[in-house]
Biopython code that builds the backbone (N, CA, C, O; Angstrom):
import numpy as np
from Bio.PDB.StructureBuilder import StructureBuilder

atoms = [
    (1, "MET", "N", (10.419, -22.153, -4.186)),
    (1, "MET", "CA", (9.577, -20.978, -4.247)),
    (1, "MET", "C", (10.333, -19.801, -3.626)),
    (1, "MET", "O", (10.952, -19.945, -2.572)),
    (2, "HIS", "N", (10.281, -18.652, -4.271)),
    (2, "HIS", "CA", (11.000, -17.485, -3.758)),
    (2, "HIS", "C", (10.055, -16.534, -3.031)),
    (2, "HIS", "O", (8.848, -16.523, -3.275)),
    (3, "LYS", "N", (10.620, -15.750, -2.149)),
    (3, "LYS", "CA", (9.845, -14.774, -1.391)),
    (3, "LYS", "C", (9.560, -13.566, -2.284)),
    (3, "LYS", "O", (10.447, -13.093, -2.995)),
    (4, "SER", "N", (8.340, -13.075, -2.247)),
    (4, "SER", "CA", (7.969, -11.916, -3.061)),
    (4, "SER", "C", (8.746, -10.691, -2.608)),
    (4, "SER", "O", (9.120, -10.568, -1.442)),
    (5, "ASN", "N", (8.979, -9.798, -3.545)),
    (5, "ASN", "CA", (9.647, -8.561, -3.151)),
    (5, "ASN", "C", (8.643, -7.623, -2.477)),
    (5, "ASN", "O", (7.444, -7.897, -2.433)),
    (6, "ILE", "N", (9.159, -6.522, -1.959)),
    (6, "ILE", "CA", (8.332, -5.594, -1.183)),
    (6, "ILE", "C", (7.168, -5.058, -2.010)),
    (6, "ILE", "O", (6.040, -5.000, -1.519)),
    (7, "ARG", "N", (7.423, -4.668, -3.247)),
    (7, "ARG", "CA", (6.360, -4.125, -4.103)),
    (7, "ARG", "C", (5.235, -5.136, -4.266)),
    (7, "ARG", "O", (4.064, -4.793, -4.105)),
    (8, "GLN", "N", (5.576, -6.357, -4.579)),
    (8, "GLN", "CA", (4.551, -7.384, -4.786)),
    (8, "GLN", "C", (3.739, -7.620, -3.524)),
    (8, "GLN", "O", (2.521, -7.788, -3.589)),
    (9, "ARG", "N", (4.409, -7.635, -2.370)),
    (9, "ARG", "CA", (3.718, -7.870, -1.110)),
    (9, "ARG", "C", (2.754, -6.734, -0.784)),
    (9, "ARG", "O", (1.620, -6.980, -0.373)),
    (10, "VAL", "N", (3.200, -5.485, -0.967)),
    (10, "VAL", "CA", (2.348, -4.324, -0.663)),
    (10, "VAL", "C", (1.176, -4.265, -1.643)),
    (10, "VAL", "O", (0.033, -4.071, -1.230)),
    (11, "GLU", "N", (1.454, -4.433, -2.936)),
    (11, "GLU", "CA", (0.381, -4.367, -3.928)),
    (11, "GLU", "C", (-0.647, -5.468, -3.688)),
    (11, "GLU", "O", (-1.850, -5.221, -3.774)),
    (12, "HIS", "N", (-0.191, -6.663, -3.394)),
    (12, "HIS", "CA", (-1.110, -7.768, -3.127)),
    (12, "HIS", "C", (-1.958, -7.471, -1.895)),
    (12, "HIS", "O", (-3.164, -7.718, -1.894)),
    (13, "TRP", "N", (-1.327, -6.938, -0.844)),
    (13, "TRP", "CA", (-2.061, -6.610, 0.374)),
    (13, "TRP", "C", (-3.128, -5.557, 0.094)),
    (13, "TRP", "O", (-4.264, -5.686, 0.549)),
    (14, "LEU", "N", (-2.763, -4.504, -0.660)),
    (14, "LEU", "CA", (-3.729, -3.444, -0.960)),
    (14, "LEU", "C", (-4.904, -3.969, -1.775)),
    (14, "LEU", "O", (-6.049, -3.594, -1.523)),
    (15, "LEU", "N", (-4.633, -4.830, -2.743)),
    (15, "LEU", "CA", (-5.708, -5.367, -3.570)),
    (15, "LEU", "C", (-6.590, -6.338, -2.789)),
    (15, "LEU", "O", (-7.791, -6.427, -3.043)),
    (16, "THR", "N", (-6.001, -7.063, -1.845)),
    (16, "THR", "CA", (-6.755, -8.044, -1.072)),
    (16, "THR", "C", (-7.533, -7.408, 0.071)),
    (16, "THR", "O", (-8.711, -7.706, 0.268)),
    (17, "TYR", "N", (-6.871, -6.526, 0.826)),
    (17, "TYR", "CA", (-7.477, -5.992, 2.049)),
    (17, "TYR", "C", (-7.779, -4.494, 1.984)),
    (17, "TYR", "O", (-8.194, -3.913, 2.987)),
    (18, "GLY", "N", (-7.585, -3.871, 0.850)),
    (18, "GLY", "CA", (-7.789, -2.430, 0.726)),
    (18, "GLY", "C", (-9.189, -1.970, 1.057)),
    (18, "GLY", "O", (-9.384, -0.846, 1.520)),
    (19, "HIS", "N", (-10.160, -2.823, 0.826)),
    (19, "HIS", "CA", (-11.546, -2.448, 1.106)),
    (19, "HIS", "C", (-11.849, -2.430, 2.602)),
    (19, "HIS", "O", (-12.885, -1.907, 3.012)),
    (20, "LEU", "N", (-10.960, -2.993, 3.424)),
    (20, "LEU", "CA", (-11.193, -3.075, 4.866)),
    (20, "LEU", "C", (-10.589, -1.916, 5.657)),
    (20, "LEU", "O", (-10.873, -1.768, 6.846)),
    (21, "ILE", "N", (-9.760, -1.092, 5.012)),
    (21, "ILE", "CA", (-9.036, -0.054, 5.742)),
    (21, "ILE", "C", (-9.512, 1.335, 5.341)),
    (21, "ILE", "O", (-10.170, 1.510, 4.315)),
    (22, "ASN", "N", (-9.172, 2.310, 6.160)),
    (22, "ASN", "CA", (-9.420, 3.703, 5.841)),
    (22, "ASN", "C", (-8.223, 4.187, 5.018)),
    (22, "ASN", "O", (-7.154, 4.464, 5.563)),
    (23, "LYS", "N", (-8.413, 4.284, 3.722)),
    (23, "LYS", "CA", (-7.314, 4.630, 2.818)),
    (23, "LYS", "C", (-6.776, 6.035, 3.089)),
    (23, "LYS", "O", (-5.571, 6.269, 2.989)),
    (24, "ASN", "N", (-7.665, 6.970, 3.431)),
    (24, "ASN", "CA", (-7.216, 8.343, 3.711)),
    (24, "ASN", "C", (-6.291, 8.387, 4.910)),
    (24, "ASN", "O", (-5.300, 9.117, 4.900)),
    (25, "ALA", "N", (-6.598, 7.620, 5.941)),
    (25, "ALA", "CA", (-5.750, 7.596, 7.132)),
    (25, "ALA", "C", (-4.381, 7.011, 6.799)),
    (25, "ALA", "O", (-3.363, 7.501, 7.289)),
    (26, "LEU", "N", (-4.347, 5.976, 5.978)),
    (26, "LEU", "CA", (-3.075, 5.366, 5.574)),
    (26, "LEU", "C", (-2.257, 6.343, 4.740)),
    (26, "LEU", "O", (-1.039, 6.428, 4.898)),
    (27, "GLU", "N", (-2.915, 7.072, 3.861)),
    (27, "GLU", "CA", (-2.218, 8.085, 3.050)),
    (27, "GLU", "C", (-1.673, 9.206, 3.922)),
    (27, "GLU", "O", (-0.559, 9.678, 3.699)),
    (28, "ARG", "N", (-2.444, 9.633, 4.906)),
    (28, "ARG", "CA", (-1.963, 10.658, 5.846)),
    (28, "ARG", "C", (-0.757, 10.157, 6.627)),
    (28, "ARG", "O", (0.196, 10.903, 6.851)),
    (29, "GLU", "N", (-0.797, 8.908, 7.038)),
    (29, "GLU", "CA", (0.283, 8.316, 7.827)),
    (29, "GLU", "C", (1.618, 8.340, 7.074)),
    (29, "GLU", "O", (2.668, 8.574, 7.674)),
    (30, "ILE", "N", (1.574, 8.097, 5.761)),
    (30, "ILE", "CA", (2.827, 8.089, 4.996)),
    (30, "ILE", "C", (3.106, 9.428, 4.319)),
    (30, "ILE", "O", (4.163, 9.609, 3.714)),
    (31, "GLY", "N", (2.168, 10.360, 4.417)),
    (31, "GLY", "CA", (2.392, 11.709, 3.903)),
    (31, "GLY", "C", (2.322, 11.846, 2.394)),
    (31, "GLY", "O", (3.183, 12.477, 1.782)),
    (32, "VAL", "N", (1.302, 11.259, 1.796)),
    (32, "VAL", "CA", (1.111, 11.376, 0.347)),
    (32, "VAL", "C", (-0.234, 12.033, 0.052)),
    (32, "VAL", "O", (-1.052, 12.236, 0.950)),
    (33, "SER", "N", (-0.447, 12.360, -1.210)),
    (33, "SER", "CA", (-1.682, 13.030, -1.589)),
    (33, "SER", "C", (-2.881, 12.089, -1.484)),
    (33, "SER", "O", (-2.749, 10.870, -1.597)),
    (34, "LYS", "N", (-4.049, 12.686, -1.267)),
    (34, "LYS", "CA", (-5.278, 11.901, -1.175)),
    (34, "LYS", "C", (-5.560, 11.221, -2.509)),
    (34, "LYS", "O", (-5.349, 11.801, -3.574)),
    (35, "GLY", "N", (-6.031, 10.011, -2.436)),
    (35, "GLY", "CA", (-6.453, 9.302, -3.635)),
    (35, "GLY", "C", (-5.400, 8.403, -4.250)),
    (35, "GLY", "O", (-5.704, 7.678, -5.197)),
    (36, "MET", "N", (-4.170, 8.423, -3.748)),
    (36, "MET", "CA", (-3.111, 7.617, -4.342)),
    (36, "MET", "C", (-3.448, 6.125, -4.266)),
    (36, "MET", "O", (-3.291, 5.405, -5.252)),
    (37, "ILE", "N", (-3.907, 5.663, -3.109)),
    (37, "ILE", "CA", (-4.212, 4.238, -2.947)),
    (37, "ILE", "C", (-5.437, 3.859, -3.761)),
    (37, "ILE", "O", (-5.481, 2.781, -4.355)),
    (38, "GLN", "N", (-6.425, 4.734, -3.792)),
    (38, "GLN", "CA", (-7.623, 4.453, -4.584)),
    (38, "GLN", "C", (-7.289, 4.370, -6.069)),
    (38, "GLN", "O", (-7.818, 3.514, -6.778)),
    (39, "LYS", "N", (-6.421, 5.250, -6.539)),
    (39, "LYS", "CA", (-6.033, 5.208, -7.948)),
    (39, "LYS", "C", (-5.337, 3.895, -8.280)),
    (39, "LYS", "O", (-5.490, 3.362, -9.380)),
    (40, "PHE", "N", (-4.570, 3.375, -7.319)),
    (40, "PHE", "CA", (-3.920, 2.084, -7.555)),
    (40, "PHE", "C", (-4.941, 0.958, -7.574)),
    (40, "PHE", "O", (-4.959, 0.146, -8.499)),
    (41, "THR", "N", (-5.794, 0.909, -6.552)),
    (41, "THR", "CA", (-6.723, -0.214, -6.442)),
    (41, "THR", "C", (-7.803, -0.194, -7.521)),
    (41, "THR", "O", (-8.222, -1.247, -8.001)),
    (42, "LYS", "N", (-8.249, 0.991, -7.898)),
    (42, "LYS", "CA", (-9.358, 1.081, -8.850)),
    (42, "LYS", "C", (-8.887, 1.124, -10.309)),
    (42, "LYS", "O", (-9.494, 0.502, -11.181)),
    (43, "TYR", "N", (-7.794, 1.868, -10.569)),
    (43, "TYR", "CA", (-7.375, 2.083, -11.953)),
    (43, "TYR", "C", (-6.032, 1.442, -12.306)),
    (43, "TYR", "O", (-5.624, 1.469, -13.467)),
    (44, "GLY", "N", (-5.345, 0.869, -11.321)),
    (44, "GLY", "CA", (-4.068, 0.215, -11.602)),
    (44, "GLY", "C", (-2.905, 1.161, -11.780)),
    (44, "GLY", "O", (-1.884, 0.774, -12.347)),
    (45, "LYS", "N", (-3.027, 2.402, -11.310)),
    (45, "LYS", "CA", (-1.938, 3.372, -11.428)),
    (45, "LYS", "C", (-0.771, 2.926, -10.555)),
    (45, "LYS", "O", (-0.958, 2.602, -9.382)),
    (46, "ARG", "N", (0.409, 2.910, -11.114)),
    (46, "ARG", "CA", (1.601, 2.442, -10.408)),
    (46, "ARG", "C", (1.977, 3.400, -9.275)),
    (46, "ARG", "O", (1.899, 4.620, -9.420)),
    (47, "ILE", "N", (2.387, 2.817, -8.147)),
    (47, "ILE", "CA", (2.831, 3.589, -6.974)),
    (47, "ILE", "C", (4.345, 3.661, -7.021)),
    (47, "ILE", "O", (5.009, 2.657, -7.275)),
    (48, "ASN", "N", (4.894, 4.844, -6.778)),
    (48, "ASN", "CA", (6.343, 4.991, -6.876)),
    (48, "ASN", "C", (7.053, 4.246, -5.740)),
    (48, "ASN", "O", (6.454, 3.966, -4.701)),
    (49, "ASP", "N", (8.333, 3.931, -5.949)),
    (49, "ASP", "CA", (9.098, 3.061, -5.045)),
    (49, "ASP", "C", (9.206, 3.605, -3.626)),
    (49, "ASP", "O", (9.117, 2.841, -2.665)),
    (50, "ASP", "N", (9.396, 4.919, -3.479)),
    (50, "ASP", "CA", (9.517, 5.499, -2.142)),
    (50, "ASP", "C", (8.220, 5.325, -1.359)),
    (50, "ASP", "O", (8.246, 5.061, -0.157)),
    (51, "ARG", "N", (7.105, 5.472, -2.032)),
    (51, "ARG", "CA", (5.808, 5.322, -1.373)),
    (51, "ARG", "C", (5.530, 3.864, -1.027)),
    (51, "ARG", "O", (4.909, 3.570, -0.005)),
    (52, "ILE", "N", (5.990, 2.952, -1.881)),
    (52, "ILE", "CA", (5.853, 1.515, -1.589)),
    (52, "ILE", "C", (6.615, 1.175, -0.315)),
    (52, "ILE", "O", (6.112, 0.443, 0.538)),
    (53, "LYS", "N", (7.818, 1.703, -0.187)),
    (53, "LYS", "CA", (8.629, 1.440, 1.006)),
    (53, "LYS", "C", (7.961, 2.004, 2.254)),
    (53, "LYS", "O", (7.958, 1.361, 3.304)),
    (54, "ALA", "N", (7.392, 3.210, 2.143)),
    (54, "ALA", "CA", (6.704, 3.822, 3.277)),
    (54, "ALA", "C", (5.466, 2.998, 3.658)),
    (54, "ALA", "O", (5.204, 2.783, 4.841)),
    (55, "LEU", "N", (4.718, 2.544, 2.669)),
    (55, "LEU", "CA", (3.549, 1.701, 2.936)),
    (55, "LEU", "C", (3.963, 0.397, 3.600)),
    (55, "LEU", "O", (3.297, -0.076, 4.521)),
    (56, "PHE", "N", (5.057, -0.179, 3.134)),
    (56, "PHE", "CA", (5.544, -1.430, 3.706)),
    (56, "PHE", "C", (5.881, -1.261, 5.187)),
    (56, "PHE", "O", (5.554, -2.117, 6.009)),
    (57, "LYS", "N", (6.543, -0.141, 5.521)),
    (57, "LYS", "CA", (6.902, 0.117, 6.916)),
    (57, "LYS", "C", (5.651, 0.218, 7.794)),
    (57, "LYS", "O", (5.608, -0.342, 8.889)),
    (58, "VAL", "N", (4.633, 0.938, 7.301)),
    (58, "VAL", "CA", (3.401, 1.113, 8.084)),
    (58, "VAL", "C", (2.669, -0.220, 8.223)),
    (58, "VAL", "O", (2.218, -0.561, 9.317)),
    (59, "LEU", "N", (2.544, -0.977, 7.136)),
    (59, "LEU", "CA", (1.848, -2.259, 7.194)),
    (59, "LEU", "C", (2.598, -3.253, 8.083)),
    (59, "LEU", "O", (1.983, -4.047, 8.794)),
    (60, "LYS", "N", (3.902, -3.202, 8.036)),
    (60, "LYS", "CA", (4.707, -4.094, 8.879)),
    (60, "LYS", "C", (4.517, -3.733, 10.355)),
    (60, "LYS", "O", (4.414, -4.610, 11.213)),
    (61, "LYS", "N", (4.473, -2.418, 10.633)),
    (61, "LYS", "CA", (4.261, -1.946, 12.009)),
    (61, "LYS", "C", (2.881, -2.391, 12.516)),
    (61, "LYS", "O", (2.720, -2.710, 13.694)),
    (62, "MET", "N", (1.902, -2.407, 11.625)),
    (62, "MET", "CA", (0.563, -2.852, 11.999)),
    (62, "MET", "C", (0.517, -4.363, 12.190)),
    (62, "MET", "O", (-0.409, -4.890, 12.806)),
    (63, "GLY", "N", (1.516, -5.051, 11.661)),
    (63, "GLY", "CA", (1.573, -6.507, 11.794)),
    (63, "GLY", "C", (0.768, -7.233, 10.743)),
    (63, "GLY", "O", (0.411, -8.397, 10.923)),
    (64, "ASN", "N", (0.480, -6.558, 9.650)),
    (64, "ASN", "CA", (-0.371, -7.157, 8.623)),
    (64, "ASN", "C", (0.408, -7.749, 7.454)),
    (64, "ASN", "O", (-0.182, -8.410, 6.600)),
    (65, "ILE", "N", (1.684, -7.532, 7.399)),
    (65, "ILE", "CA", (2.435, -7.998, 6.235)),
    (65, "ILE", "C", (3.671, -8.731, 6.659)),
    (65, "ILE", "O", (4.432, -9.199, 5.813)),
]
sb = StructureBuilder()
sb.init_structure("model")
sb.init_model(0)
sb.init_chain("A")
sb.init_seg("    ")
for serial, (resi, resn, name, xyz) in enumerate(atoms, 1):
    if name == "N":
        sb.init_residue(resn, " ", resi, " ")
    sb.init_atom(name, np.array(xyz, "f"), 0.0, 1.0, " ", f" {name:<3s}", serial, name[0])
structure = sb.get_structure()
């Protein structure tokens, strides 16, 4: 079994635990426009690679990923 890449880990985390967090605060933390995470979780809009990396850093710092 192989380890998931960063994108898969972040997307899975957002889909699994996204309802438990304040999405606006997370978006502010990484410096992106409001609604980016909601558009991903609700409509499946793809998140660009730089934002995935920023989300990964924040989630890793929180100890959740």
